[in-house]
C-alpha positions in Angstrom: 28.7 220.0 140.7 31.5 217.5 140.0 34.5 216.8 142.3 36.8 218.3 139.6 34.9 221.6 139.9 34.8 221.5 143.7 38.5 220.9 144.3 41.5 222.7 142.8 45.0 221.3 142.7 47.4 224.1 143.7 51.1 224.0 145.0 51.2 224.6 148.7 53.6 227.5 148.4 51.3 229.3 146.1 48.3 228.8 148.4 50.4 229.9 151.5 51.9 232.8 149.6 48.5 234.1 148.4 46.8 233.7 151.8 49.6 235.1 153.9 50.0 238.0 151.4 46.4 238.9 151.8 46.6 238.5 155.6 49.7 240.7 155.8 48.1 243.4 153.6 45.1 243.4 156.0 47.1 243.7 159.2 49.4 246.3 157.8 46.7 248.5 156.3 43.8 247.9 158.7 45.2 246.9 162.1 48.7 247.6 163.5 50.0 250.7 161.6 48.5 254.2 162.1 47.2 256.4 159.3 49.5 259.4 158.6 46.6 261.8 158.5 44.9 261.2 161.9 47.5 259.1 163.6 45.0 256.4 164.5 44.8 252.7 164.0 41.4 251.4 162.8 40.3 250.1 166.3 41.1 253.5 167.8 39.2 255.3 165.1 36.2 253.1 165.5 36.2 253.5 169.3 36.2 257.3 169.0 33.6 257.4 166.2 31.3 255.0 168.1 31.5 257.2 171.2 30.8 260.3 169.2 27.9 258.7 167.3 26.3 257.6 170.5 26.7 261.0 172.2 29.3 259.8 174.7 31.1 263.2 174.6 32.9 265.3 177.2 30.0 267.6 177.8 27.8 264.6 178.8 28.0 262.2 181.8 30.3 259.2 181.8 29.0 256.0 180.4 29.8 252.3 181.3 32.8 251.1 179.2 31.1 247.8 178.5 28.3 249.7 176.7 30.8 251.4 174.4 32.8 248.2 173.8 29.5 246.4 172.9 28.6 249.3 170.5 32.1 249.1 168.8 32.2 245.4 168.3 28.5 245.2 167.3 28.7 248.0 164.7 32.3 248.5 163.5 35.0 246.2 164.8 34.1 242.5 164.7 36.9 241.3 167.0 37.3 240.3 170.7 35.9 242.6 173.3 39.3 242.5 175.3 41.2 243.9 172.3 38.8 246.8 172.0 38.8 247.5 175.7 42.6 247.3 175.9 42.8 249.9 173.1 40.2 252.1 174.8 42.1 251.9 178.1 45.4 252.8 176.4 43.8 256.0 175.0 42.9 257.0 178.5 46.3 256.4 180.2 48.1 259.7 180.8 51.5 257.9 181.0 51.1 256.5 177.5 49.4 259.4 175.6 50.6 263.0 175.7 46.9 264.1 175.4 44.4 261.4 176.3 41.6 261.0 173.8 39.4 259.2 176.4 38.6 260.2 180.0 38.0 257.2 182.3 36.5 256.8 185.7 37.8 253.9 187.7 41.0 251.8 187.6 42.5 252.2 184.1 45.8 250.5 185.0 49.0 252.0 186.3 52.6 252.8 185.5 53.5 249.7 187.5 51.9 247.5 184.8 48.8 246.7 186.9 45.8 245.7 184.7 42.7 247.9 184.5 39.5 247.0 186.2 37.0 245.0 184.0 35.0 247.1 181.6 31.8 246.5 183.7 33.4 248.6 186.5 34.8 251.5 184.6 33.1 254.4 182.9 34.4 256.5 180.0 33.7 259.4 177.6 35.5 261.3 174.9 37.9 264.0 176.2 37.7 267.6 175.2 40.6 267.3 172.8 39.0 264.2 171.2 36.1 266.4 170.1 38.7 268.2 168.0 39.6 264.9 166.3 35.9 264.5 165.3 34.8 268.1 164.7 32.9 268.6 161.4 32.7 264.8 160.7 29.0 265.2 160.1 29.7 267.7 157.2 30.9 265.1 154.7 34.5 266.1 155.4 35.9 262.5 155.3 35.1 259.5 153.3 32.7 256.9 154.8 32.5 253.3 153.8 30.1 250.5 154.7 30.9 248.6 157.9 31.6 244.9 158.1 27.9 243.8 157.6 26.8 246.7 155.3 24.3 247.9 157.9 26.1 251.1 158.8 28.7 253.5 157.5 32.1 254.3 159.2 34.8 256.9 158.5 38.1 255.8 156.8 39.8 258.7 158.6 38.9 261.3 161.2 39.0 265.1 160.4 41.7 265.4 163.1 41.9 269.1 163.8 45.4 268.7 165.3 48.5 266.6 164.1 47.6 263.6 166.4 50.3 261.2 164.9 53.1 263.5 166.2 51.3 264.6 169.4 50.4 261.2 170.7 52.8 259.1 168.7 52.2 255.4 168.0 53.6 252.0 168.4 52.7 248.8 166.6 53.9 245.5 165.1 52.5 244.0 161.9 53.9 241.7 159.3 57.3 242.9 158.1 56.7 246.3 159.6 56.9 247.8 163.0 56.3 251.4 164.0 57.6 253.5 166.9 56.7 257.2 166.7 57.3 259.1 170.0 54.8 261.6 171.4 55.5 265.4 170.9 54.4 268.6 172.5 51.1 269.9 171.0 52.2 273.6 170.9 55.6 272.7 169.2 53.9 270.4 166.7 51.3 273.0 165.7 54.1 275.6 165.3 56.0 273.2 163.0 52.8 272.6 161.0 52.2 276.3 160.6 55.9 276.8 159.5 55.5 274.1 156.9 52.1 275.6 155.8 53.8 279.0 155.3 56.9 277.6 153.7 56.6 274.3 152.0 60.4 274.2 151.4 61.5 274.8 155.0 64.4 272.6 156.2 64.6 270.1 159.1 67.0 272.6 160.9 64.3 275.4 160.5 61.6 273.0 161.8 63.7 272.0 164.7 63.8 275.6 165.9 60.2 275.1 166.9 59.8 271.3 167.3 62.7 270.5 169.6 62.1 266.8 169.8 59.9 264.2 171.4 58.0 265.2 174.6 57.1 262.1 176.6 54.1 262.1 178.9 56.4 260.7 181.6 58.9 263.5 181.2 62.5 262.4 181.6 65.7 263.7 180.0 66.3 263.1 176.2 69.9 263.0 175.1 71.2 263.2 171.5 70.0 266.0 169.2 71.8 264.3 166.3 69.6 261.2 166.8 66.5 263.4 166.7 67.6 265.2 163.6 68.5 261.9 161.8 65.0 260.5 162.7 63.3 263.6 161.4 65.4 263.4 158.2 65.1 259.6 157.6 62.4 258.2 159.8 65.0 256.2 161.9 67.2 257.4 164.7 68.3 256.7 168.2 68.1 258.7 171.4 68.8 258.1 175.0 66.0 258.7 177.5 67.0 258.8 181.2 65.2 259.4 184.4 65.2 262.6 186.3 67.0 262.0 189.6 68.6 264.1 192.3 71.0 263.2 195.1 69.9 264.5 198.5 71.9 264.4 201.8 70.2 262.7 204.7 71.1 262.3 208.4 74.0 260.1 209.4 76.3 261.4 206.6 74.5 259.4 204.0 72.9 260.2 200.7 69.8 259.2 198.8 68.9 259.2 195.2 65.4 260.5 194.5 63.9 259.6 191.1 60.9 261.7 190.1 60.5 260.9 186.3 61.0 257.6 184.4 61.8 257.0 180.7 58.7 256.4 178.5 57.1 253.0 178.7 59.2 251.8 181.6 57.4 249.6 184.2 58.1 251.2 187.6 57.4 248.1 189.7 59.8 246.0 187.5 62.5 248.7 187.8 62.2 248.9 191.6 62.3 245.1 191.8 65.5 244.9 189.6 67.3 247.5 191.7 66.3 245.7 194.9 67.5 242.4 193.5 70.9 244.0 192.8 71.0 245.1 196.5 70.0 241.6 197.7 72.4 239.8 195.4 75.2 242.2 196.4 75.9 243.2 192.8 75.6 246.7 194.1 76.9 246.9 197.6 76.3 250.6 198.1 72.5 250.5 198.4 71.0 250.3 201.9 67.3 250.4 200.9 65.0 251.2 198.0 61.4 252.5 198.5 58.6 253.4 196.1 57.1 256.5 197.7 54.9 257.4 194.7 51.4 258.7 195.5 48.6 260.7 193.9 50.9 263.8 193.9 53.4 262.1 191.6 56.2 259.5 191.1 58.9 259.2 193.7 61.4 256.4 194.0 64.0 256.7 196.8 67.3 254.7 196.7 68.9 255.1 200.1 72.7 254.6 200.1 75.1 253.3 202.7 77.4 255.7 204.6 80.3 257.3 202.6 79.0 255.8 199.3 79.2 258.2 196.3 75.7 258.9 195.0 76.8 259.9 191.5 78.7 256.6 191.1 75.7 254.5 192.1 73.4 256.6 189.9 75.7 256.1 186.9 75.7 252.4 187.5 71.9 252.3 187.6 71.7 254.4 184.4 73.9 251.8 182.7 72.5 248.6 184.1 68.8 249.2 184.6 65.8 250.8 182.8 66.6 254.1 184.6 68.1 254.9 181.2 66.9 253.4 177.9 67.6 253.6 174.2 64.6 254.9 172.2 64.7 254.0 168.5 62.5 256.0 166.1 60.9 253.8 163.4 58.4 256.2 162.0 56.2 254.1 159.7 52.6 255.1 158.9 50.0 254.4 156.3 50.4 257.1 153.6 48.3 256.8 150.4 47.2 253.3 151.6 50.8 252.2 151.7 53.2 251.7 154.7 55.7 254.5 154.4 58.8 255.5 156.3 57.8 259.0 157.4 60.2 261.9 157.7 59.1 265.0 159.7 58.3 267.1 156.6 56.4 264.2 155.1 54.3 263.8 158.2 53.5 267.5 158.3 52.7 267.6 154.5 50.4 264.6 154.9 48.6 266.3 157.8 48.4 269.7 156.0 47.1 268.0 152.8 44.4 266.2 154.9 43.4 269.5 156.5 43.1 271.2 153.2 40.8 268.4 152.0 38.8 268.5 155.2 38.2 272.3 155.1 37.5 272.3 151.4 34.8 269.6 151.9 33.4 271.4 154.9 33.3 274.6 153.1 31.5 273.0 150.1 29.0 271.5 152.6 28.4 274.7 154.4 28.2 276.7 151.1 25.5 274.4 149.7 23.6 274.6 153.0 23.8 278.4 153.0 22.7 278.6 149.4 19.7 276.2 150.1 18.7 278.4 153.1 19.1 281.6 151.1 16.8 280.2 148.4 14.1 279.6 151.1 14.7 283.0 152.8 14.2 284.7 149.4 10.9 282.8 148.9 9.7 283.7 152.4 10.5 287.4 151.9 8.7 287.4 148.5 5.7 285.7 150.1 5.6 288.2 153.0 5.6 291.1 150.5 2.5 289.7 148.8 1.1 288.0 151.8 -2.7 288.6 151.3 -2.6 287.1 147.8 -0.6 284.2 149.0 -3.1 283.5 151.8 -6.0 283.9 149.3 -4.4 281.4 147.0 -3.8 278.9 149.7 -7.3 279.2 151.1 -8.7 278.6 147.6 -6.7 275.4 147.2 -8.1 271.9 147.9 -5.1 270.4 149.8 -1.4 271.0 150.5 -0.3 269.6 147.1 -2.8 271.8 145.3 -1.7 274.8 147.4 1.9 274.3 146.4 1.1 273.9 142.7 -1.0 277.1 142.8 1.9 279.0 144.4 4.3 277.7 141.8 2.1 278.6 138.9 0.8 282.0 140.1 3.9 283.5 141.7 6.8 281.6 140.2 8.0 280.1 143.5 10.1 276.9 143.3 9.0 273.6 144.8 11.3 274.1 147.8 10.1 277.7 148.4 6.4 276.6 148.1 7.0 273.8 150.7 8.5 276.4 153.1 5.6 278.8 152.6 2.8 276.2 153.2 4.7 274.9 156.2 5.0 278.4 157.7 3.4 278.8 161.2 0.9 281.6 161.6 2.9 283.5 164.2 5.6 284.0 161.6 3.3 286.3 159.7 4.0 289.2 162.1 5.5 292.5 161.1 8.8 291.8 162.8 9.5 288.7 160.9 10.5 290.5 157.7 13.4 292.3 159.5 14.7 288.9 160.8 14.6 287.5 157.4 16.4 290.4 155.9 19.1 290.1 158.6 19.4 286.4 157.9 19.6 287.0 154.2 22.5 289.5 154.7 24.3 287.0 157.0 23.8 284.2 154.5 25.2 286.2 151.6 28.2 287.2 153.7 28.8 283.5 154.6 28.5 282.4 151.0 31.0 285.1 149.9 33.5 283.9 152.7 33.1 280.2 151.8 33.5 281.0 148.1 36.7 282.8 148.9 38.0 279.8 150.8 37.2 277.5 147.9 38.7 279.8 145.3 41.8 281.0 147.0 44.4 278.8 148.6 45.8 281.6 150.7 42.4 282.1 152.3 42.2 278.3 152.9 45.6 278.4 154.6 44.5 281.3 156.8 41.6 279.2 158.1 43.8 276.2 158.9 46.2 278.6 160.7 43.4 280.2 162.7 41.9 276.9 163.7 45.3 275.4 164.7 46.2 278.5 166.8 42.8 278.2 168.5 43.5 274.6 169.5 47.0 275.5 170.6 45.6 278.3 172.8 43.0 275.9 174.3 45.0 272.7 174.9 48.8 273.6 174.9 50.8 272.4 177.9 54.4 273.1 178.9 57.1 270.7 177.7 57.7 267.8 180.1 60.9 266.2 178.7 64.1 268.1 178.8 66.5 267.8 175.8 70.3 267.7 176.1 72.4 268.0 172.9 75.0 265.3 173.7 74.7 261.7 174.9 76.6 261.5 178.2 79.1 258.7 178.4 78.7 256.8 181.6 81.9 255.8 183.3 81.7 253.4 186.2 84.6 252.8 188.6 85.0 249.7 190.6 84.7 251.8 193.8 81.0 252.2 193.0 80.3 248.5 192.7 82.6 247.2 195.4 83.1 248.9 198.8 86.8 249.0 199.6 87.6 246.4 202.3 90.7 244.7 203.4 90.5 240.9 203.4 92.8 237.9 203.7 92.7 235.8 200.5 93.9 232.2 200.6 94.3 229.5 198.0 95.4 226.0 198.8 97.3 223.6 196.5 94.2 221.4 196.1 92.3 224.5 194.9 90.3 225.6 197.9 89.8 229.4 197.8 88.2 232.0 200.1 88.4 235.5 201.4 88.2 236.0 205.1 87.5 239.2 207.0 90.4 240.7 208.9 88.2 240.3 212.0 87.9 236.5 211.6 91.6 236.3 210.8 92.6 238.3 213.8 90.2 236.2 216.1 92.1 233.1 215.1 95.5 234.9 215.3 96.2 233.4 211.8 96.2 229.9 213.4 93.9 226.9 212.9 93.5 227.5 209.2 91.0 224.9 207.8 92.3 222.6 205.1 92.6 218.9 204.3 95.5 216.9 205.7 97.5 216.4 202.5 96.8 220.0 201.4 98.9 223.1 201.9 98.7 226.9 201.4 99.7 228.0 198.0 98.8 231.7 198.4 98.0 233.8 201.4 97.8 237.6 201.2 96.1 240.7 202.6 94.2 242.1 199.7 91.5 244.7 198.9 88.1 243.7 197.6 88.7 245.9 194.6 91.8 243.8 193.6 92.0 240.7 191.4 93.5 237.3 191.5 95.1 235.4 188.6 95.1 231.6 189.2 97.3 229.6 186.8 96.9 225.9 186.1 99.2 223.2 184.8 97.2 222.9 181.6 98.3 226.3 180.4 95.2 228.2 181.5 94.4 231.0 183.9 91.4 232.0 185.9 90.5 235.7 186.3 88.9 236.2 189.7 87.8 239.6 191.2 88.5 239.4 195.0 85.0 240.8 195.9 83.4 237.8 194.1 85.2 235.3 196.2 83.1 233.5 198.8 83.4 235.2 202.3 84.3 232.3 204.6 85.6 232.2 208.2 89.3 231.5 208.7 88.5 228.2 210.5 86.1 226.9 207.8 87.2 225.1 204.6 87.1 227.3 201.5 85.1 226.7 198.3 86.7 224.6 195.6 87.7 226.6 192.6 85.9 224.1 190.2 82.6 225.2 191.7 83.4 228.8 190.6 85.1 228.0 187.3 84.9 224.5 185.6 88.3 222.8 185.3 89.5 220.0 183.0 90.3 216.5 184.4 93.7 216.5 186.2 93.9 220.3 186.0 95.3 221.9 189.1 96.4 225.3 190.4 100.2 225.8 190.2 100.5 229.5 191.0 98.4 232.5 192.2 99.2 236.1 191.7 97.4 239.1 193.3 96.9 242.1 191.0 96.1 245.6 192.3 96.0 247.3 188.9 96.3 245.8 185.4 97.2 249.1 183.8 100.8 249.0 185.1 103.2 249.4 182.2 106.4 247.4 181.7 105.2 244.5 183.9 105.1 241.1 182.4 103.9 237.7 183.3 106.5 235.0 182.8 105.3 231.4 182.1 107.3 228.3 181.5 106.6 224.6 180.8 108.1 221.4 182.1 109.8 220.7 178.8 111.6 224.1 178.7 109.3 226.4 176.7 109.2 229.9 178.1 107.5 233.2 177.3 106.5 236.6 178.6 103.4 238.6 177.9 102.2 242.0 179.1 100.2 242.1 182.3 97.7 244.5 180.7 96.6 241.7 178.4 95.4 239.5 181.2 92.5 241.8 182.2 89.2 240.4 180.8 85.5 241.3 181.1 84.1 237.8 180.7 85.5 235.2 183.1 83.1 232.4 183.6 85.6 229.8 182.4 89.4 229.3 182.2 91.3 231.4 179.7 94.2 230.1 177.6 97.6 231.7 178.6 100.1 229.3 177.0 99.7 227.0 174.1 101.3 223.7 175.3 101.8 220.3 173.8 99.9 217.2 175.0 102.9 215.6 176.8 103.9 219.0 178.4 102.5 221.1 181.3 103.0 224.5 182.7 105.2 224.6 185.8 106.1 228.2 186.5 104.4 231.6 186.6 105.8 234.9 187.9 105.6 238.7 187.5 108.7 240.2 186.1 110.0 243.6 185.1 112.7 244.5 182.5 116.4 244.6 183.3 116.7 241.1 184.7 118.6 237.9 184.0 116.8 234.6 184.1 118.1 231.4 185.8 116.6 228.2 184.5 117.4 225.0 186.4 116.5 221.4 185.4 115.9 218.3 187.5 119.3 216.9 186.5 121.0 220.0 188.0 121.7 221.9 184.7 121.4 225.7 185.0 121.4 228.3 182.3 121.5 232.1 182.7 120.5 234.6 180.0 119.1 238.1 179.6 115.3 238.5 179.8 115.4 240.6 176.6 116.2 237.4 174.7 112.6 236.5 175.3 110.3 238.3 172.8 107.1 239.8 174.2 104.2 237.8 172.7 100.4 237.5 173.1 98.7 235.7 175.9 97.8 232.6 173.9 101.1 231.9 172.2 103.3 228.9 172.9 106.5 230.6 173.8 110.1 229.8 172.7 112.7 227.3 173.9 114.3 228.5 177.1 116.6 225.5 177.8 117.9 222.6 175.8 117.1 219.6 178.0 118.4 216.0 178.0 116.1 213.1 177.6 114.1 212.4 180.8 115.2 215.8 182.2 112.7 218.6 182.9 112.6 222.2 184.2 112.1 222.6 187.9 113.0 226.2 188.8 113.1 229.7 187.3 114.6 232.7 189.1 115.0 236.2 188.0 118.0 238.2 189.3 119.3 241.7 188.8 122.0 242.1 186.2 125.6 242.6 187.5 124.5 241.9 191.0 125.5 239.0 193.2 122.7 237.1 194.7 122.5 234.2 197.2 120.9 231.0 195.9 119.7 228.1 198.0 119.7 224.7 196.3 117.5 222.0 197.8 117.9 218.4 196.5 115.4 215.5 196.5 117.7 213.7 199.0 117.4 216.5 201.6 120.7 218.2 200.9 120.8 222.1 201.1 123.6 224.3 199.8 124.1 228.0 199.5 125.9 229.4 196.5 126.4 232.7 194.6 124.7 233.6 191.4 128.1 234.7 190.1 129.0 231.0 189.8 126.8 230.8 186.8 128.0 232.7 183.8 125.6 234.5 181.5 125.1 232.8 178.1 122.3 232.8 175.7 118.8 231.1 175.5 118.2 227.5 174.4 121.6 226.2 175.7 122.0 223.2 178.1 123.8 225.3 180.7 126.2 224.2 183.5 125.8 221.7 186.3 125.4 223.0 189.9 125.7 219.7 191.7 128.4 217.1 191.7 127.2 214.0 189.8 127.4 210.8 192.0 127.6 207.4 190.4 125.0 205.8 192.7 121.9 207.6 194.0 122.9 211.1 192.6 121.3 214.2 193.9 118.5 215.7 191.9 117.2 219.3 192.1 114.0 219.9 194.1 114.2 223.7 194.1 116.5 226.6 193.5 115.6 229.8 195.4 117.0 233.4 195.4 117.3 234.5 199.0 118.8 237.2 201.3 121.1 236.3 204.2 118.4 237.2 206.8 115.7 235.0 205.2 114.5 231.8 206.7 113.7 228.7 204.6 110.9 226.6 205.8 110.7 223.1 204.2 107.7 220.7 204.6 108.2 217.0 203.8 105.8 214.4 202.4 105.2 213.2 206.0 104.3 216.7 207.0 107.5 217.3 209.0 108.5 220.9 209.1 112.1 222.1 209.2 113.4 225.8 209.2 116.8 227.0 208.3 118.3 230.5 208.4 120.2 231.3 205.1 123.2 232.8 206.9 123.8 229.5 208.8 125.0 228.0 205.5 128.5 228.7 204.3 128.8 229.5 200.6 129.8 226.5 198.4 131.0 226.3 194.9 129.1 225.0 191.9 130.4 221.4 192.2 129.5 220.7 195.8 126.3 218.9 196.9 125.8 220.9 200.1 125.0 219.2 203.4 122.3 216.7 204.2 119.7 218.5 206.4 116.6 216.4 206.0 116.0 212.8 207.0 114.4 211.7 203.8 114.2 208.0 204.8 111.9 208.8 207.8 110.3 212.1 207.0 109.9 211.7 203.2 111.2 213.9 200.4 110.6 217.7 200.4 107.0 218.5 199.4 107.0 222.3 199.4 108.9 225.3 200.8 108.3 228.8 202.1 110.7 231.8 202.2 110.1 233.9 205.3 111.8 237.3 205.1 113.0 239.2 208.1 110.3 241.9 207.5 107.4 239.4 207.4 108.8 237.7 210.5 108.8 240.9 212.4 
């Protein structure tokens, strides 16, 4: 043989395409997808047939699993022993199969996902219902093909005396195809098959009056009849499967959730672990303890709740966030006419009925032939007994058995088969009573032949036999439905109260970005004193809040941070808080400028007002600031590179805005001049600023109402003036001056504050000197005065920050 003949030059894609195509065809047809007729994959069929062939049936003792596995891989399934044993174990698990086809002694795994014992330890045999899968297989009812080494024959399908594909369902993944067919109730499935047998044109709605939907071995509650109907019509559909759970009161005014049934294919141990992790990680504060109290009597998981926690709320949260409730997606693909086919319910039933008609026809043909053969022999024996003396004389005169047969054939016209039966007859059969037995047998055989001929010649008779046999199986093996079906999918609503117990806490944020929540107990123990923070830092926000509230933290870069209070670190009053950058990453030189506590984002007609140093200003609805994902900062104002955000406040309609710049210009205009825009917009021009001037203060005041303003300058001067000094104009103007311009060292604005006469202003300087002033101690000045110098800037440093202390908060 030359090299040219040994090697072929082929494109790689052609070789790969051909090989993968063949491999795909094999695993689709002969490995992962069940047959529509018997609902079995090849490995399952081979296991059942091997056990049947070796007499490992339910009326015999159990046999070592290893022996069965060896028989299967030696004769029918040339693959790994573990794959065969795993398939065998699955057929024996009552939480996977609605009716187990194999009974097993020993550890065959658990609903917790524990592995089964090794096959050398376990014993198995076919179950009673598996015998119905194999009944009449010896009567040439199904096609047999040579096994992998041509030493034996194996069936291509089992007779399957009940619709196993629907009863036990199937799941599998092959190349380009996956299948998910749920288990169903045996009685309902047989009723549906009988309805289809009687009326081949019956509708899905008519079928669903008997076959309500899936019936999982683990029970549970199925929601969504529309999903079931869609699956039965198209082969695809989605349902919700949820656990059965009850809420029970226990001592101490507490409740516990008791779970008694889980959704299909859910690992109990993983579920319990997940719920316990939620408890430990404090994602679900209401759970005190979770215990798995399952035993041989059944499944029982107990979730014990803390006092005064609503059990329904916790249960709903668990339904939504754990496998206590799952989505089940029908994908009903099976091998039909040697092709992977998306099966509808009518198509499944039709495939099964057609298979049964074929099985019973072939069985009837086999039994008919057998009856005819026996009748032929019986006729010969009866004829021989009627001329017994002559028959005996002929046999005695013959030389040997062959000669005796030839003589009987030539003298009395017996056939070869009849002659064989006569010469093989035992002497005791020649008694007088035997003729009556033969006559009775002849009558019985003729009756059987007539019946079988009827079945073969009349389809109505054939259908009657199928019906009778299905009803017999229903009577013998039917079980009550385990899964409840609810028409509608219940929408799960979870309130924050469920996740977060209501607790009053003190929330603090410092200018440098240290944030924490402190229990009222820790705050009270320190009497609000000795707050831990760095020397150069100061409190930007301090408020009594509820753990169910939220914080909005705004930065100079035009971003905000959404922070639920309950997720803040719980730190003692005397300990330093956690830096905000360890919770949410910040940009370089990004710092917190304002913090707002929000009780409820659904408040209407409340806006967040933001402004930049270069005079851009905007307002957006508070409702738009609520988000569900908040692992990073969120854009709230689109600002230019040389600009930064300097002001944030909550505001309601019906206000005038006062904008004040560093060089003491102030403008007053109606809030309605600001359009309401989205969160990420850049805003509009609020004030027309001179070069080197910038915005320092924004105040909102009631229209047509006189307000007191306190003006603080960078030189430490303070003056009190009336808001009526500033006339209302329109947006984007320069405004009027509110300080007298000095030629040398002029005053510049540090802050403008709206106050009440009873308020106290506390000013802290750069050198950490604190000065307090009562508003009423200042006489009102006009717009052109510079107030009176109250701070020693040369020694104490310029003003750093201020606080307004109202009379109410003082008290």
